C-alpha positions in Angstrom: 78.9 92.7 104.4 76.5 90.5 106.0 74.5 91.2 109.1 71.4 93.2 110.0 72.9 96.0 111.7 75.7 98.0 109.9 76.9 100.8 112.1 75.1 104.1 112.1 78.6 106.0 112.0 81.7 104.4 110.7 85.3 105.5 110.5 87.5 104.0 107.8 91.2 104.2 108.4 92.9 104.3 105.0 92.1 106.1 101.7 93.4 103.7 99.2 91.2 101.7 97.0 90.1 99.1 99.6 89.4 101.7 102.2 87.4 103.9 99.8 85.4 100.9 98.7 84.7 99.8 102.2 83.5 103.3 103.0 81.4 103.5 99.8 79.7 100.2 100.4 79.2 101.0 103.9 77.5 104.3 102.9 75.2 102.2 100.6 74.1 100.1 103.5 73.3 103.4 105.4 76.2 104.2 107.5 77.5 107.7 107.9 81.3 107.5 106.8 84.3 109.3 107.9 87.6 108.4 106.2 91.2 108.9 107.6 94.1 108.8 105.3 97.9 109.0 106.1 98.9 109.8 102.5 98.5 113.2 100.8 95.6 111.9 98.6 92.7 109.4 98.4 93.4 106.5 96.1 97.0 107.1 95.2 97.5 106.8 91.5 94.9 108.9 90.2 95.6 111.6 87.8 98.7 113.5 88.9 97.9 116.6 86.9 94.8 117.2 89.0 95.4 119.3 92.2 95.4 117.2 95.4 92.7 119.3 96.8 90.6 119.0 93.8 91.0 115.3 93.6 90.3 114.7 97.5 87.2 117.0 97.2 85.9 115.0 94.1 86.3 111.8 95.5 84.8 112.7 98.7 81.9 114.3 96.9 81.4 111.3 94.6 81.5 108.8 97.4 79.3 111.1 99.8 81.9 111.3 102.5 80.8 113.9 105.2 84.1 114.5 106.6 87.9 113.6 106.1 90.9 114.1 108.3 94.6 114.2 106.9 97.2 113.0 109.3 100.1 114.7 107.4 102.3 111.7 107.5 104.5 110.4 104.7 102.6 107.6 103.1 105.6 105.6 101.9 107.7 106.3 104.9 105.7 105.3 107.9 108.4 102.8 109.0 110.9 105.6 109.3 109.0 107.7 111.8 109.0 107.1 115.6 105.9 104.8 116.3 104.7 107.2 118.9 104.2 110.0 116.5 102.0 107.9 114.4 100.1 106.5 117.2 99.6 110.2 118.4 98.4 111.4 115.1 95.7 108.6 114.8 94.7 109.0 118.4 93.9 112.7 118.0 91.6 111.8 115.1 90.0 109.0 117.0 89.5 111.2 120.1 87.8 113.7 117.8 85.5 111.6 115.8 84.7 108.9 118.6 84.0 106.2 116.2 82.3 102.9 117.5 83.5 100.8 114.5 86.9 100.9 112.9 88.2 99.3 109.7 91.9 98.4 109.9 94.3 97.1 107.3 95.5 93.6 108.0 98.5 93.5 110.2 100.5 91.1 108.2 100.3 92.8 105.0 103.6 92.5 102.9 104.0 96.3 102.8 106.1 97.7 105.8 104.1 100.9 105.7 100.8 98.9 106.1 102.2 97.0 108.9 103.2 100.3 110.7 99.7 101.6 110.0 98.1 98.5 111.5 100.3 98.6 114.6 99.8 102.4 115.2 96.0 102.0 114.6 95.6 99.0 116.9 97.6 100.6 119.5 95.7 103.8 119.4 92.2 102.0 119.4 92.7 100.1 122.8 89.7 100.1 124.8 91.5 102.1 127.8 92.4 104.8 125.3 89.1 104.9 123.2 86.3 103.2 125.2 83.6 104.2 122.6 85.1 101.7 120.0 82.9 98.7 120.1 84.1 96.8 117.1 87.3 96.6 115.1 87.2 95.0 111.6 90.0 94.3 109.2 90.3 93.9 105.4 92.9 92.9 103.1 93.5 93.5 99.4 95.9 91.3 97.7 98.3 93.2 95.5 100.7 92.4 92.7 103.6 92.7 95.1 102.4 89.9 97.4 104.2 87.3 95.6 105.1 85.1 98.5 102.9 82.4 100.0 101.5 83.3 103.5 103.5 82.3 106.5 102.1 80.5 109.4 99.8 82.7 111.6 99.8 85.4 108.9 96.9 84.3 106.8 93.9 86.8 106.7 90.8 84.8 107.7 87.7 86.9 106.9 84.4 86.6 108.6 81.1 87.9 107.3 79.4 88.8 110.6 79.0 92.4 112.0 79.2 90.9 115.5 
């Protein structure tokens, strides 16, 4: 993350490995961090014998997150829900926290749930709905399931500037 002015308050949408890492790194650079996760746990795949609440609390404490919001949506079935339900759930959180900067997942991710999350988050963060949002950033983490070459117009092209 380059640039002299990381945001004072950052909302990260997504509590997977990439989202938690973005949040943690942003905290190191001085941002106060909020994290929003659609699943029932942060960093899915951690020890399933640990209670969900204990795991979430431990991750939030270890990473220094001040707040978290649970959308209570099925993480692996977002594409089965009416899009308006997903947009409404995200909008409620955005209206409550009023972030100025958002991190979104890349919109052309191979996972259909990630695509739905991007589309709903992007729709919910439009300037006429959330005028306090000044910057929207995206990140992509390549996974073992991304075995196909990117199609034209679907390649993630990162930048390094906050502006």
